[in-house]
N, C-alpha and C positions, 0 to 999 in steps of 0.2 A: 633482636632487631632484624627486620627483614633485609634481604640483600638487594634492596633497590639501588640502582646506580646513583652515585653521589650527585651528579648534575641533574638527574631526574628529581632527586629529593629537594634540590635548590628550587626547582620550578614549583614543586608541591608546596614548599614553604611560602613562596611568593603568593601562590593562589590562596592558601589558607589565611595568611595575614590580610590579604585583600578582602577576603570574604568577611573577616572580622570587622573591617572598617565599612564595607559597603553592603554586606549581606548577600553578595553574589560571587560565586567562584568563577564566573565567566568574564568579570569586568577587566581582568588584566592577564588574560591568557597569552602565552607566548609559545613560539616553536622551539622545541628542545634541540632541533637541528641547528639553530642559530647560536647555541651556546657552545663555545669552543674552550675546552679546558686549557688553562694557562700552563706555562712551562716550569714553574717552580712553586714551592709551598706558599711563600709570602704572596705571590701573585694570586694564587688560588684563594688564600684567605681574604685578600683585598677584594677580589671579585665577589666572594660570598658576602662580605660586609656591604658592598655597594648594592647588591641585589636586595639584601635585607633592608637597607636604607630606603630604597625605592618604595617598598611596601609598608614600612613602619613610620617613615617621616623622620627617623633619627639620622643625623649626619653619619656617614660611614666612618668618619674620623673618630667619633665618640664610641661607636661600636668597637672599632679597632682598639681604642684606648682602654675601654673597659676590659676587653679580652687580654690586652697586654698587661694591665694592672693585675688581673687574676693570675696571669702566668708568673709575674714576679712574686706574688703571694704564695703560689704553689711551690716555688723554689725556696723562698725564705722560710716557709712553714713545713717544708718537706712533705707536702701532701702526695698521696699516692693517686695520681691521675692517670687513667687509661689513655693509651696513645690515640689521639684524634687531632683534627685540624684546629679546633678551638680550644681555649684554655679555661673557659668559664667553669666555675666549681660551685656546687651547692651541696650542703650536708644532706644526709638522709631526711632529717626532720624538716629542713628548709624545703626540700623538694616535695615531700609527701604531706607535710603539715605536722605541727608539733604534737597535736592530740590524736593523730592518726594511729590506730592500733597496729596497722601494718606499715612498718617503716620501709618496706621494700615495694610498696604499692606502685603500680604503673598505670592504673586506671585514671585517665584525665578527669572522669566524673567524680570519683571519690576523693581524688587529690584536691579538686576544686572545693568540694564540700568541707574538707578540713583546712581550707585556706592555705594549701601548699603552693609553692611557686611552679611546680611541674606542669609542663604543657606538651602537647603533641604538635610538633612543628613539621614532622616528616610525613604525616598523613597515614600512618600505619595503625592508628588507634591506640598507640602505646606512648606513655610519657616516660621516656628512657633517659635517666640521668647521665648516660654516657653517649647519647646521640647528639651530634653537633647541632642539628636543626632544632631538636627539642630544646636544647640549652639556649640557643639563640632566641627562639620564640619566647621562652620564659624570661630571659633578660630583657628583651624588647618590650614585653608587656609591663614589667615593673618600672622600666625607664620612662615609659610614656603615660604613666598613670595620671599625671597632672598636666600633660601637654608635651610638645616636642621642641619648644623654644629652649635655647641653651640654659637660661635661668631655671626653667622647669626641669630640664634633665638633671641639673646639678642638685636641685631640691630632692628629686626622686632618688638620686644616688645617695644623697646624705641620709634620706629616710631608710635606705637599705643598709648602708655601711655604718651609719651612726658615727661617722668619723670624718671631720673636715679635711684631715690629712689625705685620706683616700680620694676625696673629691678633687683636691688640688692636684694630686698626681695624675688623675685621669684627665683633668683639664690640660696639664702640661703635655701629656702624651698626645692628646688630640691636636694640640698646637704643632708639635713636631711632625706628626703624620700629615697634617693639613698643609704645612709649609713646604714639605718635601714631596708630597703626593706619592709616597711609597712607604712600604713596610720594611724595605731593605735598609735598615739603619744600624747594622751590626759592625760596620767597619770601624777601625781604630787607627790612630796615628801616635807616634812618639811625641812627647810634649816639646822637645827641642829639635831643631834641624839636625839630622844625623851627621851632617858634614861640619857641624860646629865643634868647637873645642870644649868638651865637657867631661865630667866624671861623676860617678855615683856608685853607691853600694847600699846594701840593705841597712837602713837606720830605723826601721819601724820598731817601736817598743823601747828605744833608748830613753834614758832619763833626760828631762829638761828642767832647768831651775828658774828661769825668769817667770815671774808671776806666780810662784809657788811650785811645789813639786808636782810634776805631771809627766805623762808618758808621751813620747814622740809618735804622733799618729800619721806617719807618712814616710816618704823617701826624699832626701835632699839631693838635688842634681846641681853640682857646682859648675858655674860657667861665668864668663865675663859679663860685666854690665852691658845691657842693650841687646843681648842675644834674644831673638824672638821666642816667645812662648806661644805654643799652638794648642788648639783644642784637640783633645785626644779622642773625641767621639762626636757623633751626631747627638745633639742635645739642646736644651734650653737654658739660657743664663738665668739662674735662680737668684744669685746674689752677686753684687758688684760694689766695691767700696772699701772702706778702711776697717780694719780689725786691729786692736792693740797688740795682739800676738802675731798675726799674719801680715800686718801692714796692708798695703794695697793688694787686695785679693779678689778672686773670682771663683764662684761656685757654679758648676754646670751639672744639670740633671740629665742623664741619658734615658733612653726608652727601656732600659733594663732596671730602672729605679736605682741606679748607682750614681752617687754624688761624687763628681770630680772636683777636687779642691786645689787651687793654685794660689800660692802665697809668696810674699816678699817681693812683689813686682815693683819695678821702677816706674811703671805707668801702664795705662790701658790703651788698646787700640780705640781711638776716639769715636768711631762710628757705632760700636757695639753698645748695647744697653740691656737692662734687665728684661726678660721675656723674649729676647731675640733668639732665634734658632741658629745654631752654628754647626759647622761641618768639620770632620777630621782634617787636621792640618791647617785650619784657618787661624791666622794670627790674632791673638786676643790681648797680648801685652808683651812686656820685655823683662828679662831677668834684672833683679835689683837686690837691695838689702834693706827694704823698708820693714818697719815693725818694731815691737818692744817699746812702745811709748805712744804719745799722742799723735794725731794725724800729721804726717810729714816726717816723722822720725825715721832716720836712715843711717846706715853705716855702723851699726853695733855688732855686725858680724860680716864675714865675707859674702859677696854676692852669690846667690844661689836661688834655685826654684824649689820650694817645698811643694811636693805633690802628694795628695792623699786621696784615698777611695773610701766611700762609706756606703753601707748597704742599709736599706729601709725594709722593715718587716710590717709596716702599716701602723705601728704604734711608736716605735723608737728607731734610732739610727745608730749604727756602730761602725767603727773603722776596721779595716782589714789591710793586711800588708800589700801595698801596691807594687812591690819590687818584682814579683813574678810576671805581672802584667806588663810592666815597663820593659823587662827583658824580652818578652814575647813581641811586643809592638816594635821594639828596636830591631829585632831580627827580621821581622816581616818587612819593615821598611827598607832595610839594607838589601834584602833579597830582591825587592821590587826595583831598586836602583840599579842592581846588577843586570837585571833583565831589561 
C-alpha cells in the first residue's frame, strides 16, 4: 500500500466513486485543506462514512451499520483482521474471485474478470484487501447493485450475506446510529439504581425446574417491587411483552450485537415500544415477580430482576455469564457518583 495520507485517500475515494457515476473525475473536486481530521476514532469513522455516502448515495448510517456488523462477526468468529479504521472483511476468494488462480491477486482488472469483489478505492492502482478505502469501495459497489433505496440496500445485503438475520441486525444498527447521530454508543449503566436496596450474586448456569430441566441463563438481582429497571446500553428494543418463563420482559439489542434480556418485570415504562432506541440509565420498567404461567401470573417467587446477556454469531445466539459485566458497570457508576 502506498503511504498516501489518510485524508488524501478519502478525497481520492470520493473522486473515484464520483467518476464511476458521472464519468468525470472533476465533477466533485474538493479542497483537501478544508478537510479537518476529527479528534477520535469514532468521529473519524463517521466522517469517512459520511463522505462515502455523499458519493455513493448510501446513507452513512447503513455504511456504519454494515461496518459494525462486520466488526461483531470478526469478534464472534475470531477473524484475524489487520488493524485499520474499518472492520469490513472479505475472504481471499471473495476478494479476488472464486476461480481466480491467484488468490492473492491485487489487480483490479483481473479481479473484475474473475468476478471478485475487490476494488481500488484509494487510487493507487491496487485492490488491497487491507486498505480501508478499497474495502469501502467494494462494499459500496455490492450494496448499490440494485439501487440505493433502503429496500434495495436490504435486498443487496441479503444477496451478499444470504441471511435475513444479518440484514435485520444491520437495519437495527442503522436505526441506532441514525437516532443518536453518533458512533459513540459503548457506554453502559447498571440495570438498577445503585442507591437502591438490592443484592445479587453469580447465578448463571444454576439449575431451574419450572417448565422442565433447564440452565439459568442470567443473573438474578433481588430488590423490592417497583424499583426502577434501567437500560444497560444504547440499543434498540427488539422484544417487549409476555413470556411464560420470564413474565413481562424486554429484550434490547446493542450495537455490539449483544442482546440484553430483562425479565419478571411488574410493568413497562408506557412510552417505550418495540424498535425504539434507548440510552443507558433510561427507565424501561420496574422490578416484579411475573412469570411461570399465563399472562399476568405473578408472585410465584420473590421479586427480582433476571438479567441475561446473549451473543450472536450471525447464525445462532448463546448466553454468557452477565455477572462480570454487572460488577463492572456497578463499579463504574458508583465511581461516577463519587466524582
